[in-house]
C-alpha positions in Angstrom: 15.0 47.7 303.1 14.6 49.3 299.9 11.5 47.5 298.4 9.2 49.5 296.3 5.8 48.1 296.0 3.3 50.4 294.3 -0.8 49.2 294.6 -3.4 49.9 292.2 -1.6 53.5 291.8 -3.5 56.1 289.2 -3.6 59.0 288.3 -5.9 61.9 287.0 -5.3 65.7 285.7 -8.2 66.7 285.9 -11.3 63.9 284.5 -8.4 62.1 282.5 -6.9 59.1 283.8 -3.6 58.7 283.0 -2.3 56.1 285.0 -5.1 53.0 285.2 -4.4 50.5 288.4 -0.3 49.9 288.5 0.4 46.9 290.9 4.0 46.1 290.8 6.8 45.1 293.7 10.5 46.2 293.3 12.3 43.6 295.3 15.9 45.2 297.4 18.7 45.3 295.1 16.7 45.1 292.3 17.1 46.8 288.6 13.8 47.6 287.3 12.8 49.3 284.0 9.7 51.0 283.2 10.0 50.8 279.1 7.5 52.0 277.0 6.4 55.2 274.4 6.8 58.7 274.7 3.3 59.5 276.3 2.9 56.4 278.4 3.0 57.3 281.9 6.2 56.3 282.9 7.5 59.2 283.7 4.8 60.2 285.8 5.0 57.0 287.6 8.8 57.1 288.2 8.1 61.4 289.7 5.2 59.7 291.6 7.5 57.2 293.9 10.0 60.3 294.1 6.5 62.5 295.1 7.5 65.2 292.5 4.1 64.1 291.7 0.6 63.4 293.8 -1.1 60.2 293.3 -4.8 59.8 293.0 -5.6 57.0 294.3 -3.6 53.9 295.8 -0.7 53.4 297.2 3.6 54.0 297.2 5.6 52.1 299.8 9.2 52.2 300.1 10.6 49.7 302.5 7.2 48.9 303.9 6.2 52.3 305.0 3.4 54.2 302.8 4.4 57.5 301.4 1.6 58.7 299.8 1.6 62.1 302.3 5.2 62.5 302.5 7.6 65.3 300.6 10.4 64.1 298.3 13.2 65.0 300.5 11.9 62.8 302.9 11.4 59.6 301.1 15.1 58.8 300.7 15.0 58.8 296.9 17.7 60.3 294.7 16.8 61.2 291.0 18.8 61.4 287.9 17.6 63.5 285.3 17.4 63.9 281.6 18.5 67.2 281.6 21.6 67.0 284.6 20.6 70.1 286.2 23.9 70.9 287.4 24.6 74.5 289.1 26.9 76.0 286.6 28.9 78.7 289.0 29.8 75.6 291.0 32.7 72.7 290.3 32.3 69.1 290.1 33.2 68.9 294.2 30.6 71.6 295.0 27.4 70.2 292.5 28.3 66.3 294.0 28.0 67.6 297.8 25.5 70.2 297.9 22.7 67.8 298.9 24.6 67.2 302.0 25.7 70.8 303.0 22.1 72.0 302.6 21.9 68.7 305.3 24.7 70.9 307.5 27.1 67.2 307.1 30.2 67.5 308.2 32.6 69.0 306.0 35.2 65.9 306.3 32.0 64.0 305.8 31.1 65.7 302.5 34.8 65.5 301.7 34.8 61.5 302.3 31.8 61.2 300.6 32.4 62.9 297.0 35.8 61.6 297.2 34.6 57.9 297.1 31.8 58.5 294.7 34.2 60.4 292.3 36.5 57.2 292.5 33.4 55.1 291.3 32.7 57.2 288.8 36.4 58.3 287.3 35.8 62.0 288.4 39.1 62.3 290.7 40.7 64.8 288.3 37.9 66.5 287.5 36.9 67.8 291.0 38.0 70.8 290.8 36.1 71.9 287.3 33.3 73.4 286.3 30.0 72.0 284.2 31.2 74.1 281.2 34.5 72.1 281.2 33.6 68.3 281.0 32.0 66.6 278.4 28.5 65.5 278.0 29.2 61.4 279.5 31.3 63.4 282.4 28.5 65.8 283.6 26.2 62.5 283.7 28.2 61.3 285.7 28.5 64.2 287.8 24.9 64.5 287.9 24.9 60.5 289.8 27.7 61.0 291.7 25.5 63.7 293.6 22.5 61.0 293.7 25.2 58.5 295.2 27.3 60.9 298.2 23.3 60.9 299.2 23.5 57.2 300.0 19.5 56.8 299.0 17.1 53.9 299.7 16.1 54.4 295.6 17.6 55.6 292.8 15.8 56.8 290.2 16.8 57.3 286.7 14.6 59.5 284.0 15.6 58.8 280.7 19.4 59.9 281.8 21.2 58.8 278.6 18.9 60.5 276.0 21.4 63.4 275.0 23.8 61.6 275.0 25.5 60.5 271.4 25.6 56.3 270.5 28.6 55.5 271.0 28.3 57.3 274.8 24.7 55.5 275.7 26.7 52.5 274.9 29.0 53.4 277.3 26.9 55.2 280.4 24.9 52.3 280.3 27.6 50.0 280.9 28.3 52.5 283.6 24.9 52.7 285.5 24.6 49.0 285.2 28.0 48.2 287.1 27.2 51.0 289.8 24.6 49.2 290.4 26.0 46.2 291.1 29.0 47.7 293.5 26.0 49.9 294.9 23.7 46.9 295.3 21.2 49.5 295.9 17.2 49.0 294.8 17.2 51.1 291.2 13.9 52.5 288.6 15.2 53.6 285.3 12.9 55.1 282.8 13.5 54.7 279.2 11.7 54.6 275.5 14.7 53.0 274.1 14.1 49.2 274.4 17.2 47.9 274.0 18.7 49.8 277.2 15.6 48.0 279.1 16.7 44.6 277.3 20.6 45.2 278.6 20.5 46.8 281.9 17.0 45.4 283.5 16.7 42.6 286.0 13.3 43.3 285.5 10.9 45.0 282.7 8.0 46.9 282.9 6.2 47.0 279.8 3.6 50.4 280.2 1.4 51.4 277.3 -0.7 54.3 277.7 -0.6 54.4 281.6 -1.2 50.8 281.9 1.1 47.7 282.6 0.7 45.5 279.7 4.1 42.3 281.0 6.0 42.4 284.1 9.5 39.3 283.9 12.5 39.4 282.9 13.9 41.0 280.0 14.3 36.9 277.8 11.0 36.2 279.0 9.4 39.4 277.8 11.4 39.0 274.4 10.7 35.2 273.9 6.9 35.4 275.6 4.8 38.5 274.6 1.9 38.4 276.2 0.5 40.4 273.3 1.0 42.4 269.7 1.9 45.3 271.8 4.5 44.3 273.7 5.6 42.1 270.9 6.1 45.0 268.6 7.4 47.2 270.9 10.3 44.8 272.3 12.7 44.4 269.8 14.8 45.6 267.2 13.9 45.2 264.7 10.6 44.9 265.6 8.4 41.6 265.1 6.8 41.2 262.0 3.2 40.4 261.4 0.7 38.8 259.2 -2.6 38.5 259.3 -4.0 34.9 258.4 -6.6 32.1 259.4 -5.6 28.8 260.4 -5.5 26.1 258.1 -5.1 22.2 259.7 -5.0 18.8 257.3 -3.2 15.5 258.4 -2.1 16.7 261.7 -0.3 19.4 260.6 -1.0 23.0 260.9 -0.7 26.3 259.1 -1.6 29.7 258.3 -2.7 30.8 255.5 -2.5 34.1 254.2 -4.7 36.6 251.6 -2.6 36.0 249.0 -2.4 32.0 250.0 1.4 32.2 251.4 1.0 28.9 254.0 2.9 30.1 256.9 4.1 27.0 259.4 2.6 26.9 262.4 4.0 24.4 265.2 2.0 21.3 266.9 1.5 23.0 270.2 -0.7 25.9 269.0 -4.1 25.3 269.8 -6.3 27.1 267.9 -9.2 26.2 265.8 -9.1 25.5 262.0 -10.3 28.6 260.6 -9.8 30.7 263.2 -8.5 33.8 261.9 -5.4 35.0 263.6 -2.2 37.5 263.3 1.0 35.5 262.8 4.0 36.9 264.6 7.4 35.9 263.7 10.6 37.8 264.1 13.4 39.2 261.8 16.3 36.0 263.1 13.8 33.5 262.9 13.7 33.6 259.3 16.8 31.5 257.4 17.7 31.1 253.4 16.3 27.9 252.2 17.8 24.9 251.8 15.4 23.6 249.1 12.9 25.1 246.3 9.8 24.5 249.2 10.6 27.6 251.2 8.4 30.8 251.3 9.1 33.1 248.1 10.5 36.9 249.0 12.1 39.7 247.2 14.3 41.7 248.5 13.2 45.6 248.7 15.3 47.4 250.7 18.6 46.4 251.8 20.8 48.2 255.2 23.7 46.3 255.9 25.0 47.1 259.5 28.0 45.1 259.3 27.2 42.5 261.7 24.0 41.7 260.4 22.2 42.5 257.1 18.3 43.9 257.5 16.1 43.2 254.3 13.0 44.5 253.8 10.4 43.1 251.5 7.1 41.3 251.2 5.8 38.0 252.3 2.1 37.0 252.4 1.1 40.0 251.1 2.6 42.0 253.9 6.0 43.9 254.3 8.4 42.2 256.6 12.4 42.4 258.1 14.4 39.7 257.7 17.6 39.6 260.0 20.6 37.7 259.0 23.5 37.5 260.9 25.6 36.1 258.9 27.6 38.6 255.2 24.7 37.5 252.5 25.1 38.6 249.2 21.7 40.4 248.0 20.5 43.3 246.3 16.6 45.4 245.8 15.1 43.3 243.4 16.7 39.7 244.7 14.4 36.7 244.8 15.3 34.5 247.5 13.2 31.4 249.3 12.9 31.8 253.1 12.1 29.0 255.9 10.8 30.5 259.3 11.0 28.9 262.5 7.8 27.7 263.5 9.0 26.4 267.3 10.0 30.7 267.5 6.8 31.9 265.8 3.4 33.2 267.7 0.4 33.7 267.0 -2.5 36.5 268.4 -5.9 36.9 268.8 -7.3 39.6 266.1 -9.8 41.0 268.5 -7.4 40.8 271.9 -4.5 41.4 270.3 -3.4 38.7 273.1 -1.0 35.9 272.1 -2.8 32.5 271.6 
């Protein structure tokens, strides 16, 4: 049983509280990603679970057992860091088996476990090499192999892909997810990269300044963000926001911006006439208008990526991004008419920042 429970977990450095009462339950075998900007407390939270950082208040339970006072070696967690932390004078085999050697495990048992981990990670041909003879991706596999041989209750990953190039990051995140599915172990993964979070997680925990903003499966968090922070942080490119006021007439509703642009609002939106709101919509929920009645938009910066085209310009007096998933011929300065999918737009309170 490797269920992880955080109950009102708090952390203070002196008089400054940096983790503010986190309550999260991670089920046995689940892959949960802690995501948020730098300084939000995600790595501190992970270190508290692993026992590398003392908690100020609250409880941490691993497999139903309170571990607040237990040292790291007694928590049965294996941690994979951003820094590979390999011993340069040891071979891959010795690096992977070192924790078992410290436990005075039988040599045959060490060899068996290391060989099994090497086969899973594709390291069988590299067991006699030293870290200096490996690529960055291979070193990260060794660090993961060192964790696997321990057969821990919980795997803790602290931004393990940050030192890799873009291509290797994509490959390694696939391998980590595949590894999780093979081992069916509980995994907690920390990253500031919301693409990693979206593609790897069973559930996402969005953190901001030591507070849990939202917990949910990736598509739930993407489609129904609880507040402006989550809406802006999850998704690349970020959600667009335009300030305005709700206007209702003839049974229809729009959000009117300061320059008079009228943005469509779904009928289900229960917002009073005249109420100030922040109107949010994702770049992919815009499309070229089929008639002349769309919204006026003038292209500024155009970023073709091959599979999609990003166009930045002004709408309603605000700089926004439009994402075209098909090839479009557009240049800076071009004027076009756009339509917004009102059913996928959101309205937020300017005061509370919460979705209405």
